[in-house]
C-alpha positions as CSV (number, residue, x, y, z in Angstrom):
1,M,0.0,0.0,0.0
2,K,1.2,3.5,-0.8
3,P,2.4,5.4,2.3
4,F,-0.3,8.1,2.1
5,L,-3.0,5.4,1.8
6,W,-1.5,3.5,4.7
7,G,-1.6,6.6,6.8
8,L,-5.1,7.5,5.8
9,A,-6.4,4.0,6.5
10,L,-4.7,3.9,9.9
11,G,-5.9,7.4,10.8
12,L,-9.4,6.7,9.7
13,A,-9.4,3.4,11.5
14,L,-8.4,5.2,14.7
15,M,-11.2,7.7,14.2
16,G,-13.8,5.3,13.1
17,T,-14.5,7.4,10.0
18,A,-15.1,5.9,6.5
19,P,-13.1,7.6,3.7
20,A,-15.4,9.6,1.3
21,V,-13.3,8.7,-1.8
22,A,-14.3,10.1,-5.2
23,S,-13.4,8.0,-8.2
24,P,-11.9,8.1,-10.7
25,L,-9.2,10.8,-10.8
26,A,-7.7,12.6,-13.7
27,E,-4.8,14.9,-14.3
28,A,-3.6,17.6,-16.6
29,V,-0.3,19.4,-17.1
30,L,-0.7,23.1,-17.5
31,V,1.8,25.8,-18.3
32,L,0.6,29.2,-17.1
33,E,2.4,32.1,-18.9
34,D,2.4,35.6,-17.5
35,R,3.6,37.4,-20.6
36,A,3.5,40.8,-18.9
37,R,6.3,39.6,-16.5
38,D,7.9,37.1,-18.8
39,R,7.2,34.4,-16.2
40,R,5.7,30.9,-16.3
41,V,4.5,28.4,-13.7
42,E,4.2,24.8,-14.5
43,V,1.2,23.0,-12.9
44,L,0.3,19.3,-12.4
45,L,-3.4,19.4,-11.7
46,I,-5.0,16.3,-10.2
47,Y,-8.7,16.3,-9.8
48,P,-11.8,14.2,-9.3
49,I,-13.9,13.5,-12.4
50,G,-17.5,14.4,-12.4
51,G,-17.5,17.1,-9.8
52,E,-19.2,20.5,-10.2
53,E,-17.5,23.6,-8.8
54,I,-14.6,21.6,-7.4
55,P,-12.8,23.3,-4.5
56,L,-9.1,23.9,-5.2
57,V,-5.9,23.3,-3.2
58,V,-2.8,25.1,-4.5
59,F,0.4,23.4,-3.4
60,S,3.8,25.2,-3.4
61,P,7.0,23.0,-3.1
62,G,10.0,23.5,-0.9
63,F,13.2,25.3,-2.0
64,L,14.6,23.7,-5.3
65,F,11.9,21.1,-5.4
66,S,9.1,20.8,-8.0
67,G,5.4,20.2,-7.5
68,P,5.4,16.5,-8.7
69,A,7.7,15.7,-5.7
70,Y,4.5,15.9,-3.6
71,R,2.2,13.9,-5.9
72,S,0.8,11.7,-3.1
73,W,-0.7,14.8,-1.4
74,A,-2.5,15.8,-4.6
75,E,-3.9,12.2,-5.1
76,L,-5.1,12.1,-1.5
77,F,-6.9,15.5,-1.6
78,A,-8.4,14.8,-5.0
79,A,-9.7,11.5,-3.8
80,H,-11.7,13.5,-1.2
81,G,-13.2,15.9,-3.8
82,M,-10.5,18.7,-3.8
83,A,-8.7,19.4,-7.0
84,T,-5.0,20.0,-6.3
85,A,-2.6,22.0,-8.3
86,L,1.1,21.2,-7.7
87,L,3.1,24.2,-8.7
88,S,6.7,24.3,-10.1
89,Y,8.4,27.7,-10.0
90,A,11.1,28.9,-12.3
91,Y,14.3,29.9,-10.4
92,S,17.7,28.6,-9.4
93,L,19.9,28.3,-6.4
94,F,21.6,31.6,-7.3
95,N,18.6,33.8,-8.2
96,P,15.7,33.3,-5.8
97,D,13.5,36.3,-5.2
98,H,10.6,35.6,-3.0
99,R,8.7,38.7,-4.2
100,V,8.7,37.2,-7.8
101,L,7.6,33.8,-6.5
102,V,4.7,35.2,-4.6
103,Q,3.6,37.0,-7.8
104,D,3.9,33.7,-9.6
105,L,1.6,32.1,-7.0
106,L,-1.0,35.0,-7.2
107,F,-0.9,34.7,-11.0
108,A,-1.5,31.0,-10.7
109,L,-4.5,31.6,-8.4
110,E,-6.0,34.0,-10.9
111,S,-5.3,31.8,-14.0
112,L,-6.0,28.3,-12.8
113,P,-9.8,28.4,-12.8
114,K,-9.9,29.9,-16.3
115,E,-7.3,27.5,-17.8
116,A,-8.9,24.5,-16.2
117,A,-12.4,25.5,-17.5
118,R,-11.0,25.5,-21.0
119,R,-10.2,21.8,-20.4
120,G,-13.6,21.1,-19.0
121,V,-12.5,21.1,-15.3
122,P,-14.9,23.3,-13.2
123,L,-12.8,24.7,-10.4
124,D,-14.4,26.8,-7.7
125,G,-12.3,30.0,-7.7
126,K,-13.9,31.1,-4.4
127,R,-13.1,27.9,-2.4
128,V,-9.3,27.9,-2.5
129,A,-6.8,26.7,0.1
130,L,-3.0,27.2,0.0
131,V,-0.6,24.5,1.1
132,G,3.1,24.7,1.0
133,H,6.3,23.0,2.3
134,S,9.3,24.9,3.7
135,L,9.7,27.9,1.3
136,G,6.3,26.9,-0.2
137,G,4.8,27.4,3.3
138,K,6.2,30.9,3.4
139,L,4.9,31.7,-0.1
140,S,1.5,30.4,0.9
141,V,1.3,32.8,3.8
142,L,2.5,35.7,1.7
143,G,0.0,34.8,-0.9
144,A,-2.9,34.6,1.6
145,A,-1.9,38.1,2.9
146,E,-2.5,39.4,-0.7
147,R,-5.5,37.4,-1.7
148,G,-8.3,36.0,0.4
149,V,-8.4,32.2,0.7
150,V,-10.4,29.8,2.7
151,A,-7.5,28.1,4.6
152,V,-3.7,27.9,4.7
153,V,-1.5,24.9,5.6
154,G,2.3,25.2,6.2
155,L,4.4,22.0,6.3
156,D,7.4,22.9,8.4
157,P,7.4,26.5,6.8
158,V,10.6,28.5,6.9
159,D,10.5,32.4,6.9
160,G,14.0,32.7,5.5
161,G,15.9,33.7,2.4
162,A,19.0,32.4,0.6
163,P,21.5,30.8,3.0
164,G,23.8,33.5,4.5
165,V,22.0,36.4,2.7
166,V,20.1,39.1,4.6
167,D,17.9,41.0,2.1
168,P,14.5,42.0,3.4
169,V,13.5,43.3,-0.1
170,R,14.1,40.0,-2.0
171,F,13.0,38.0,1.0
172,P,10.0,39.7,2.7
173,S,8.9,38.2,6.0
174,A,5.9,36.0,6.0
175,V,5.7,36.1,9.7
176,A,5.4,39.9,9.5
177,A,2.6,39.5,6.9
178,L,0.5,37.3,9.1
179,G,-1.3,40.3,10.5
180,A,-3.1,40.5,7.2
181,V,-4.1,36.8,7.1
182,R,-7.5,35.9,8.5
183,A,-7.8,32.4,7.0
184,P,-7.6,29.5,9.4
185,L,-4.0,28.3,9.6
186,L,-2.6,24.8,10.1
187,L,1.1,24.6,10.9
188,I,2.7,21.1,10.9
189,G,6.3,21.3,12.2
190,A,9.1,18.7,12.2
191,E,10.9,18.4,15.5
192,Y,14.2,17.6,13.7
193,G,14.0,20.6,11.4
194,E,16.0,22.6,13.9
195,R,18.8,20.1,14.1
196,T,22.1,21.2,12.5
197,R,23.6,19.2,9.7
198,F,26.6,20.3,7.6
199,G,26.8,23.5,9.6
200,M,23.2,24.7,9.5
201,P,19.6,23.6,10.2
202,C,17.1,23.4,7.4
203,A,14.4,25.0,9.6
204,P,16.2,27.4,12.0
205,P,14.4,28.1,15.2
206,E,14.4,31.8,14.6
207,T,12.4,31.3,11.3
208,N,10.5,28.1,11.8
209,F,6.8,27.1,12.2
210,R,6.7,28.3,15.9
211,R,7.4,31.8,14.7
212,F,4.4,31.6,12.4
213,F,2.2,30.3,15.1
214,A,3.2,33.1,17.5
215,A,2.4,35.8,14.9
216,A,-0.9,34.2,13.6
217,Q,-3.9,36.5,14.1
218,G,-6.7,34.3,13.0
219,P,-7.5,30.8,14.1
220,A,-4.3,28.7,14.1
221,L,-3.4,25.1,15.0
222,E,0.2,24.1,15.5
223,I,1.3,20.4,15.4
224,T,4.8,19.4,16.2
225,Q,5.6,15.9,14.9
226,L,8.1,14.4,17.2
227,G,10.9,12.6,15.5
228,A,10.0,14.1,12.1
229,G,12.6,15.5,9.7
230,H,12.2,18.7,7.6
231,L,12.0,16.7,4.3
232,D,9.7,13.9,5.5
233,Y,6.9,15.7,3.6
234,L,8.3,14.8,0.3
235,D,7.2,11.6,-1.4
236,N,10.8,10.6,-1.5
237,P,12.8,12.1,1.4
238,E,15.9,10.2,0.3
239,C,16.1,12.0,-3.0
240,G,19.9,12.3,-3.1
241,F,22.3,15.2,-2.4
242,L,19.6,17.9,-1.8
243,C,17.8,15.7,0.7
244,S,21.0,14.8,2.5
245,L,21.4,18.4,3.6
246,C,18.6,18.1,6.3
247,W,18.6,16.0,9.4
248,P,16.5,12.9,8.5
249,G,13.4,11.9,10.4
250,S,13.2,8.6,12.3
251,R,10.1,7.3,10.4
252,P,9.6,9.5,7.4
253,D,6.8,7.4,5.8
254,A,4.8,7.5,9.0
255,A,5.4,11.2,9.6
256,R,4.3,12.1,6.0
257,A,1.2,9.8,6.3
258,W,0.1,11.4,9.5
259,A,0.8,14.9,8.2
260,Q,-1.4,14.1,5.3
261,T,-4.2,12.9,7.6
262,Y,-4.0,16.1,9.6
263,A,-4.1,18.3,6.5
264,L,-6.9,16.3,5.0
265,L,-9.1,16.7,8.0
266,F,-8.3,20.4,8.2
267,L,-9.2,20.9,4.6
268,R,-12.3,18.8,4.8
269,C,-13.5,21.1,7.5
270,H,-12.6,24.5,5.9
271,L,-12.7,23.8,2.2
272,R,-15.6,21.3,2.1
273,G,-17.6,22.5,5.0
274,E,-17.4,19.2,7.0
275,G,-17.3,20.7,10.5
276,Q,-17.0,17.4,12.2
277,A,-13.7,16.8,10.6
278,Y,-12.0,19.4,12.8
279,S,-13.4,17.7,15.9
280,E,-12.0,14.4,14.6
281,L,-8.6,16.1,14.1
282,L,-8.5,17.4,17.6
283,A,-9.5,14.0,19.0
284,L,-6.8,12.3,17.0
285,L,-4.2,14.8,18.2
286,A,-5.2,14.4,21.8
287,R,-4.6,10.7,21.5
288,Q,-1.3,11.1,19.8
289,E,-0.1,13.6,22.3
290,A,-0.9,11.2,25.1
291,E,1.1,8.6,23.2
292,G,4.1,10.9,22.8
293,L,3.8,11.3,19.1
294,V,3.0,14.9,18.8
295,R,2.6,18.2,20.7
296,F,-0.1,20.6,19.6
297,R,-1.4,24.1,20.4
298,K,-4.3,26.1,19.0
299,K,-5.5,29.7,19.2
300,P,-8.2,30.8,19.6
301,E,-10.7,28.0,19.8
302,N,-11.5,27.1,16.2
303,P,-15.2,27.0,15.6
304,G,-14.9,25.3,12.2
305,P,-15.7,26.6,8.7
């Protein structure tokens, strides 16, 4: 069984909840071109067939990763009736500019419903959630500060810039922008993201998920996955040199599967209007905290969608 399906089955078994799986799924590869800025965003869109006004999840990858590296997340969300767009941004190690990438994200948010409609995929441009890992989590928060969305999920988000570079113009702070974000926020943090490997941590404590939670203005839920590594959220956290730079998690498949279960319940609540899903999420977290698997905090009490 695929890791995400294993985690989902285990999580749903613990909660006594049957999966509401839509079948079958389809996918499309889109290239969104912003000619005014001479920029392009590549998109792998995975969606349920037969839906009308399908809610949309827009997923931004971590630094130097592409959207398809998170395919299992899109398959899971789409199986539960939420089309998922995995974005791939154009930049390199030597020229990242987070202002440009945020504009790419905002362009994708504007363009996706129109482009998908041309292909017969009816996306609901009003029911949109942003999900992102590491740098993608930062971009998701910055995007939510510019455009209203229904929910935001950060997977071990990092509010940083290029290694060793301090440039608040090229690398605006997402933590500082959280005052403008009113959408419910889910932060899933990796305990080992703070651990130093090869001279630096991948998620330094001064810029990690805890900083996002401290600055969050709207409803926020923070989950610390004990024993998880910063790259456990990739489908393949043993991807070679790039993945070797971060401290590995003790059980990456399990960490990813549980993170997907948390995110799924959160999005089912806020994007699909299934209010009971949030109660199920809190009950699951209470059990896991008692078992020493996670720590979690919330503010204020989250009433649901």
